[in-house]
N, C-alpha and C positions, 0 to 999 in steps of 0.2 A: 161154527159155520159148517154145514154138511151138504156136499153136493149129492150124496146118496139120498139124504132126506128129501131134497128137491126132486130128484129123479123119481122117488116113490110117490111124491105128490103129483108129478106130471103123469104118472102111470095110473093114478087113481080114477081118472076120467072126469073129475070135477076140479078145475084148477082156479087158483086165485093168484095169477102171476102178472107182473108188470116189468118194464125195463127201467133201469136207473143209469144215469150218466154222471160221472165225476170228472170235472174239467179243472186241471191245474195249470194256471197261467204262468208265464215266464217270471212274473214278479212274486210268485208263491201263493197267490190267492186261489183258494179252492172253491169251486161252485158246483152244486149238485142239482140235477134235474130229473124228473120222472114223468112217464106218461100215465101214471096212476092219477086218480081224481083227488087224492089226498097226499100230503107230504109224507115221506118215508125218512127214517134215520137209521144209519148203521155206519160203522167204521169212523165215528166221530163227524160224519157229514150229514147235513140235512138236505134232502133232495126235494126241491120245490115242485109242486104240482101245477102251478099257474104260470110256468115259464113259456109255454107255447112251443117247446122243443120236441121234435119228433125225429125218428131215424128211419131210413129206408132199409130194405132187405140187406142183411149182412152176408157178404160173400167171403168164404174162407176156404183154404185149400190145405191139403196135407203136405205139400211140398214147400218150395221156397218162393212160390208166387206170392205177390203182395196181396194181403187181405185188404179189402176195401169196402167202404159203405159211404153213406152220405147223411149228414144231419141237416135238417131244415127247421127253421124257427123264425119267430117274429122278434124284431128289435123292440125292447121295452126298457124303461128306466130301471125297473126292478131286477132285470136279468142282464142279458147281453145288450150293451148299448152301442150305437153307431160310433160314438166318440171313442170308446175303448177299442173298437175294431180298427178305426182309422189310426189310432195311436200305436197299433202293432202289438197290443197286449196279448192277443190270442195267437200270434205267429208261433207255430211250433208247440202250442200248448199240449200237454199230455192228457189223453182221454182214456177213461175206463168205462166199460159198459157191462152191466150185470143183468141177468135174468133173476128176478127175486120174487118170492112168495110174499105178497104184501100183507097177508094175514099173519105171517111169521117170518120176519126179515132175516132170521138166522139161516133160513133155507134159501140160499142164493148161489149163483154160479157166475164166474167172470167169463163173459163171452168174447170180449175184445179189449186189447190194450194197444195203444198206438199214439198217434199225434195228429193234430189238425194240419191239413195240407192247404190247398188253394181255397180261399174263402172269397165268395162273391156276394154282392148286395144288389137287390132289385127292389126298389121302392122301400117299403118298411120291413122287408124280410131278408134273410140271408141263407146261403147254402154253403156248407163246409165239407170239403172232402176229408175223409178220415183215412189215415195211412197206418198200416200195421207195422209191427216190429221188423218184419223182413224187408221193409222199404230201404233200410240202410245198406243191405247187402247188394243192392243194385247200383250203388254209387261207384264211380270210377276211383281206383286206387293206384298208387305208384306215381313215379315221376315221369314227366315228359321231357325229352331231350330237345331243347330249343335254345335259340340265342338269347332270348329274354329270360330274366330271373323268374322263378316260379314261387318265390316266397311272398308272403304278405308282409308289407311294411310294419315292423314292430313286433312280429311274432318270434317264436323261439329260433326258427331257422334263419330269420333275417338278423336279429340281434340288435337292431337300432332301438335305442331308448327314447321313446316319444315324449317322455316327461322331462328330459334334460333341458336346461335353459336354451332358448333360441330355436327350439324345434317346433313346439306347438303354441298356439295362442289360446288364452282363456278370458275373453272379454265378456262384458255384459251386452245384451242386445240393445242397439240404438234405434235403428229403423229396419223394418221388415216389410216386404211387399210380396203378396201372393203366396205367403208361407214358404218361399224358396229363395228370395233375393234379400240379402242382408247388406246394409250399408253402414260404414263406420267413418266418422270424421277423422280419427287418428289411430290407425293401426299400421304404422309405417315401419315397424321394426323387422319386417320380413320382406324379402325381395318380391318383385312383381311375379305373379303366377306361382308363388311358393306353395300355396295350398291347393292348386289345381290338380285334380285327380285324387285328392285326399278325402277326408270325412269330417262332417260337422255333427257334433253330438250335443244334445240339450241336457244340461246338468241340473236345472231347477225350473220351477213353474209348472203349469198345467201340461206342458209338452215334455216334461222330464222323461228321459229314457229313449226318446226318439233320435234317430240319426239318418243321415242321407249322404250320398256321395257328392263331392264338389265338382261342378261342371266348369265354372270359370272363376278366376281370381284376378282382379285387376286393381292395380295401385296407380293412382293419379294424384294430381295436385288437389283435387276435390275430396280425396279420401280413398277408401277401399270398398270395393264391391265384391261380394262373394255370392255366387249363384249356384244353386243346387240343381241336380238333374231332375228331381221330382219334388213335389210339394210335401211338406211334413203333414202328418195326420192332424195335428193340432198346432195352431199358430203361436209361436213364442211371442211374448210381449216385451216392450222395453224394460230393461232391468233384469230379465231372466239371464242366468249365466249359461254360456255355451263354451264348447271346446272345439277348436278348429285344428285338425291334424294335417301335416304336409302330405303332398301327393308324390307318387313315384311311378315313372313310366317304364320301369323294369329294365332300362338300358344300363349297360356297364358304365358308360360315362356318367350317368346320373348317380349311380351307386358310389363311384369314386369321388366325384367333384361335389355333389350336394350333401352326401351323407358320410363321406370318408369311411366307407364300409366295404371296400372291395374284397377284403379277406373273407367276407361272408356271402359274396355274390353267388347266387344259385343257378345261374344260366351258363350257357356254353357259347360265348361270343364268337369263337372261331369255327363253329360247326359249319360245314358247307351248306349253301342255300339250295333250294329245290332245283334251280336251273343248272346247277353243277351236275346233277344226275343225267341231264339230257345233252351235256356237252360232248361234241365229237372231235375228231382229230382236226388240227389246224390245216387248212388247205394248202398253205405255203410255208416254207421254212422247214427247219429240222424238227422232227417229232422224236425226242429222245426219252420221253417219260419224265422229264424234269418239270419244274414249275410252269404253269400255264402263262405266267406273267413274263417269262423270258423266252427268247427265240433260240437260244443256244441250249446246251445240255445242263 
């Protein structure tokens, strides 16, 4: 592969160049597309010519500003499908874009490397925002001093083992409505609202790999109802295996009583609240500099 050879070709005045895209999904599937009228092959990838995928002008800078562009295409069974998009298979997918001499694919140059950002659908077409590698540099870092815990339940900072008995449930789907309401005749081994604020993950079936946050978890004599905040991209069917993880409201009481994990609590429950900053001297009684809860010193 020679960028110099491609540059010489571009300077020749008569060029045979096209663009090629390689998309690597979260599940490891690699898909290739090109705006040339015939398929191209290099780096072990076949770039399809009939995908209907095109890209708008690529904007790049020499500083740390985010490189950005947009890909536009048609949804088709042979390429990008609406079902796969709804299933989240393209969320955060890695994308590479080359300028390539289609008459000699060894002459090519990598123009862009990044990931898919916001993806929208309109009718039978889609638009995907492309985010460059510098996108990650704009994300907030560091800790926030607040009364609530800033760890994610089950991560390294939290330390709660979600796989230990009595923590998560792994039932088969019984009844599902609107791809977000799950009903179980007998899932009573957990307290009412145990899973509220947690996460439901699909482990098998056509919806495998999808997940969503739990909005409501209600236990009654009729059984258990678990409602998600949003619909899953594909609807699980009865018999599909799912995993429901508990929720945590980040309060110190929940960490101590529900998870017995106060030693790893990552919040500051005794930090003064915002109204403390606006507090003034007490109009009556002694002002000795002592606790505001006492009238004396």
